[in-house]
N, CA, C and O of each residue as an XYZ file, in Angstrom:
336
protein
N     -96.890    123.854    -99.623
C     -96.164    122.519    -99.666
C     -95.355    122.088   -100.410
O     -95.105    122.559   -101.519
N     -94.719    120.920    -99.792
C     -93.507    120.610   -100.770
C     -94.201    119.697   -101.972
O     -93.622    119.427   -103.024
N     -95.334    119.338   -101.684
C     -95.965    118.710   -103.022
C     -96.157    119.666   -103.975
O     -95.661    119.385   -105.066
N     -96.742    120.740   -103.893
C     -96.606    121.990   -104.478
C     -95.638    122.443   -105.543
O     -95.736    122.727   -106.736
N     -94.436    122.394   -104.445
C     -93.172    122.822   -105.002
C     -92.861    121.853   -106.057
O     -92.687    122.137   -107.242
N     -92.794    120.408   -105.403
C     -92.515    119.178   -106.627
C     -93.260    119.249   -107.734
O     -92.775    119.010   -108.840
N     -94.483    119.577   -107.560
C     -94.975    119.750   -109.066
C     -94.583    120.838   -110.046
O     -94.649    120.770   -111.273
N     -94.177    121.819   -109.327
C     -94.010    123.063   -110.127
C     -92.378    122.778   -110.888
O     -92.077    123.265   -111.977
N     -91.518    121.965   -110.123
C     -90.500    121.490   -110.364
C     -90.522    120.676   -111.663
O     -89.878    120.873   -112.694
N     -91.563    119.551   -111.326
C     -91.652    118.583   -112.490
C     -92.039    119.512   -113.719
O     -91.349    119.556   -114.737
N     -93.091    120.184   -113.555
C     -93.632    120.764   -114.907
C     -92.324    121.811   -115.776
O     -92.180    121.903   -116.995
N     -91.441    122.556   -114.611
C     -90.501    123.422   -115.173
C     -89.660    122.371   -115.980
O     -89.503    122.681   -117.160
N     -89.082    121.176   -115.575
C     -88.210    120.404   -116.512
C     -89.078    119.901   -117.433
O     -88.594    120.126   -118.543
N     -90.137    119.323   -117.526
C     -91.078    118.967   -118.577
C     -90.795    120.129   -119.388
O     -90.644    120.103   -120.610
N     -90.740    121.002   -118.756
C     -90.997    122.236   -120.352
C     -89.708    122.360   -120.978
O     -89.516    122.572   -122.175
N     -88.704    122.189   -119.944
C     -87.273    122.828   -120.701
C     -87.220    121.397   -121.384
O     -86.520    121.567   -122.383
N     -87.586    120.175   -121.335
C     -87.272    118.808   -122.227
C     -88.184    119.224   -123.158
O     -87.761    118.867   -124.258
N     -89.401    119.897   -123.282
C     -89.843    120.392   -124.790
C     -89.544    120.979   -125.332
O     -89.716    120.979   -126.551
N     -88.739    122.048   -124.468
C     -88.075    122.944   -125.239
C     -89.134    124.711   -125.647
O     -89.168    125.642   -126.452
N     -89.928    124.089   -124.190
C     -91.110    125.265   -124.152
C     -90.442    126.381   -123.322
O     -89.676    126.093   -122.402
N     -90.710    127.539   -123.619
C     -90.518    128.614   -122.756
C     -91.178    128.280   -121.468
O     -91.944    127.327   -121.324
N     -90.734    129.370   -120.269
C     -91.156    128.614   -119.052
C     -92.772    129.303   -118.916
O     -93.706    128.819   -118.275
N     -92.775    130.614   -119.753
C     -94.020    131.045   -119.436
C     -94.923    131.179   -120.985
O     -95.476    132.111   -121.569
N     -94.715    129.648   -121.273
C     -95.453    129.619   -122.478
C     -96.889    129.553   -122.190
O     -97.346    128.985   -121.199
N     -97.655    130.209   -123.171
C     -99.353    130.433   -122.975
C     -99.888    128.973   -123.251
O     -99.529    128.101   -124.042
N    -100.760    129.030   -122.414
C    -101.453    127.588   -122.636
C    -101.893    127.213   -124.102
O    -102.410    128.011   -124.884
N    -101.635    125.976   -124.351
C    -101.714    125.259   -125.712
C    -103.169    125.754   -126.310
O    -104.044    125.613   -125.455
N    -103.569    126.196   -127.321
C    -105.073    125.817   -127.849
C    -105.469    124.663   -127.962
O    -104.854    123.638   -128.259
N    -107.167    124.946   -127.570
C    -107.464    123.792   -128.143
C    -106.969    123.118   -129.381
O    -106.800    123.739   -130.430
N    -106.762    121.970   -129.260
C    -106.146    121.076   -130.533
C    -107.399    121.467   -131.694
O    -106.711    121.826   -132.650
N    -108.043    121.524   -131.890
C    -109.355    121.896   -132.845
C    -108.901    123.239   -133.639
O    -108.898    123.415   -134.857
N    -108.542    124.076   -132.675
C    -108.573    125.421   -133.316
C    -107.147    125.463   -133.978
O    -106.990    126.184   -134.963
N    -105.937    124.607   -133.406
C    -104.503    124.285   -133.812
C    -104.745    123.901   -135.175
O    -104.391    124.472   -136.207
N    -105.451    122.770   -135.006
C    -105.453    121.763   -136.443
C    -106.142    122.443   -137.404
O    -105.690    122.326   -138.543
N    -107.759    123.574   -137.166
C    -108.257    123.846   -138.273
C    -106.947    125.175   -138.753
O    -106.719    125.297   -139.957
N    -106.463    125.744   -138.122
C    -105.450    127.174   -138.665
C    -104.560    126.407   -139.436
O    -104.199    126.820   -140.538
N    -104.074    125.092   -138.874
C    -102.865    124.664   -139.632
C    -103.676    123.962   -141.246
O    -103.087    124.018   -142.326
N    -104.687    123.515   -141.127
C    -105.300    123.246   -142.318
C    -105.396    124.404   -143.002
O    -104.716    124.432   -144.028
N    -106.014    125.346   -142.762
C    -106.001    126.588   -143.632
C    -104.922    126.979   -144.119
O    -104.927    127.257   -145.319
N    -103.836    127.102   -143.451
C    -102.680    127.406   -143.857
C    -102.202    126.302   -144.931
O    -101.570    126.725   -145.899
N    -102.444    124.986   -144.838
C    -102.055    124.207   -145.841
C    -102.899    124.439   -147.192
O    -102.337    124.492   -148.286
N    -104.010    124.546   -147.067
C    -105.112    125.140   -148.152
C    -104.437    126.457   -148.949
O    -104.538    126.480   -150.175
N    -103.767    127.525   -148.273
C    -103.112    128.625   -148.664
C    -101.947    128.288   -149.729
O    -101.695    128.819   -150.811
N    -101.223    127.049   -148.935
C    -100.003    126.872   -149.381
C    -100.049    125.985   -150.838
O     -99.188    125.905   -151.715
N    -101.383    125.356   -150.748
C    -101.520    124.570   -151.713
C    -102.079    125.198   -153.154
O    -101.932    124.841   -154.323
N    -102.866    126.424   -152.451
C    -103.300    127.219   -153.582
C    -101.903    128.045   -154.404
O    -101.749    128.149   -155.621
N    -101.176    128.458   -153.535
C     -99.969    128.900   -154.302
C     -99.167    127.920   -154.958
O     -98.331    128.418   -155.712
N     -99.173    126.603   -154.893
C     -98.471    125.707   -155.518
C     -99.069    125.754   -156.923
O     -98.424    125.851   -157.967
N    -100.645    125.654   -156.773
C    -101.432    125.420   -158.154
C    -101.031    126.509   -158.736
O    -100.683    126.397   -159.912
N    -100.966    127.815   -158.109
C    -100.761    129.089   -158.929
C     -99.431    128.905   -159.822
O     -99.253    129.247   -160.991
N     -98.406    128.155   -158.780
C     -97.007    128.352   -159.831
C     -97.261    126.993   -160.622
O     -96.289    126.695   -161.316
N     -97.989    126.375   -160.672
C     -98.047    125.240   -161.548
C     -97.307    124.075   -161.174
O     -96.859    123.248   -161.969
N     -97.170    124.036   -159.604
C     -96.641    122.514   -158.944
C     -97.506    121.754   -158.456
O     -97.901    121.746   -157.290
N     -97.972    120.806   -159.681
C     -98.901    120.330   -159.360
C     -98.761    119.219   -158.312
O     -99.725    118.994   -157.580
N     -97.675    118.537   -158.190
C     -97.082    117.595   -157.414
C     -97.222    117.731   -155.888
O     -97.662    116.917   -155.076
N     -96.569    119.392   -155.651
C     -96.265    119.685   -154.538
C     -97.796    120.101   -153.640
O     -97.870    119.914   -152.426
N     -98.851    120.630   -154.383
C    -100.269    120.966   -154.141
C    -100.734    119.875   -153.969
O    -101.149    119.846   -152.810
N    -100.968    118.623   -154.630
C    -101.319    117.349   -154.421
C    -100.752    116.722   -153.153
O    -101.423    115.786   -152.718
N     -99.759    117.014   -152.537
C     -99.389    116.129   -151.477
C    -100.032    116.968   -150.001
O    -100.483    116.455   -148.977
N     -99.856    118.564   -150.390
C    -100.537    119.020   -149.468
C    -102.072    118.993   -149.227
O    -102.652    119.237   -148.169
N    -102.592    118.659   -150.383
C    -104.258    118.595   -150.701
C    -104.518    117.276   -150.024
O    -105.594    117.138   -149.443
N    -103.545    116.183   -150.041
C    -103.903    114.830   -149.560
C    -103.832    114.891   -147.948
O    -104.446    114.119   -147.212
N    -103.011    115.901   -147.531
C    -102.681    116.187   -145.876
C    -104.585    117.007   -145.546
O    -105.358    116.729   -144.629
N    -104.707    117.637   -146.264
C    -105.840    118.411   -146.047
C    -107.281    117.349   -146.150
O    -108.261    117.453   -145.414
N    -107.124    116.421   -147.156
C    -108.032    115.862   -147.030
C    -108.264    114.558   -145.974
O    -109.259    113.843   -145.850
N    -107.149    114.525   -145.361
C    -106.981    113.605   -144.116
C    -107.322    114.267   -142.776
O    -108.061    113.644   -142.013
N    -106.832    115.523   -142.400
C    -107.163    116.326   -141.365
C    -108.456    117.351   -141.185
O    -108.968    117.805   -140.162
N    -108.769    117.530   -142.543
C    -109.773    118.817   -142.562
C    -110.720    118.473   -141.804
O    -110.710    117.555   -140.984
N    -111.997    119.562   -142.177
C    -113.172    119.631   -141.640
C    -114.073    119.633   -143.086
O    -113.472    119.814   -144.145
N    -115.072    119.491   -143.078
C    -116.003    119.261   -144.389
C    -115.873    120.312   -145.078
O    -116.234    120.104   -146.237
N    -115.417    121.655   -144.847
C    -115.641    122.299   -145.770
C    -114.138    122.648   -146.328
O    -113.884    123.214   -147.391
N    -113.324    122.233   -145.475
C    -111.530    122.314   -145.823
C    -111.752    121.139   -146.983
O    -111.208    121.377   -148.061
N    -112.342    120.154   -146.891
C    -112.314    118.886   -147.792
C    -112.639    119.316   -149.275
O    -111.972    119.102   -150.287
N    -113.828    119.970   -149.138
C    -114.381    120.539   -150.049
C    -113.615    121.568   -151.162
O    -113.699    121.667   -152.386
N    -112.762    122.343   -150.046
C    -111.894    123.226   -150.886
C    -111.046    122.568   -151.554
O    -110.827    122.793   -152.744
N    -110.348    121.493   -150.738
C    -109.163    121.025   -151.455
C    -109.750    120.044   -152.517
O    -108.893    119.931   -153.394
N    -110.892    119.254   -152.826
C    -111.312    118.668   -153.931
C    -111.461    119.832   -154.843
O    -111.319    119.514   -156.024
N    -111.728    121.192   -154.615
C    -112.040    121.978   -155.756
C    -110.429    122.281   -156.165
O    -110.296    122.838   -157.255
N    -109.617    122.085   -155.676
C    -108.183    122.847   -156.000
C    -107.565    121.498   -156.611
O    -106.648    121.605   -157.425
N    -108.183    119.853   -156.131
C    -107.426    119.152   -157.209
C    -108.151    119.058   -158.372
O    -107.473    118.650   -159.315
N    -109.316    119.301   -158.625
C    -109.774    119.544   -159.783
C    -109.138    120.019   -160.626
O    -108.844    119.457   -161.681
N    -108.705    121.549   -160.169
C    -107.928    122.222   -161.169
C    -106.778    121.707   -161.351
O    -106.260    122.333   -162.276
N    -105.850    120.631   -160.850
C    -104.877    120.161   -161.145
C    -104.936    119.109   -162.465
O    -104.285    119.014   -163.505
N    -106.122    118.333   -161.838
C    -106.268    117.443   -162.931
C    -106.474    117.799   -164.452
O    -106.584    116.901   -165.287
């Protein structure tokens, strides 16, 4: 139906505006993405701690404390403890 075509076109123009590839995968549930992002930040913070960049580690760990789940926050606190 014409309606269906309209929807497709709207979707395509939206994807182009957002700069997504036409056949982009469906986004993961936000929880999964946020979880992975926080895990990455923890790894990054750990690397900063090992390099002795306390300031860099701290700013990342602050984000983890804001975004992470309980176990991630505990991990961040542990790393912060190594800094002080």
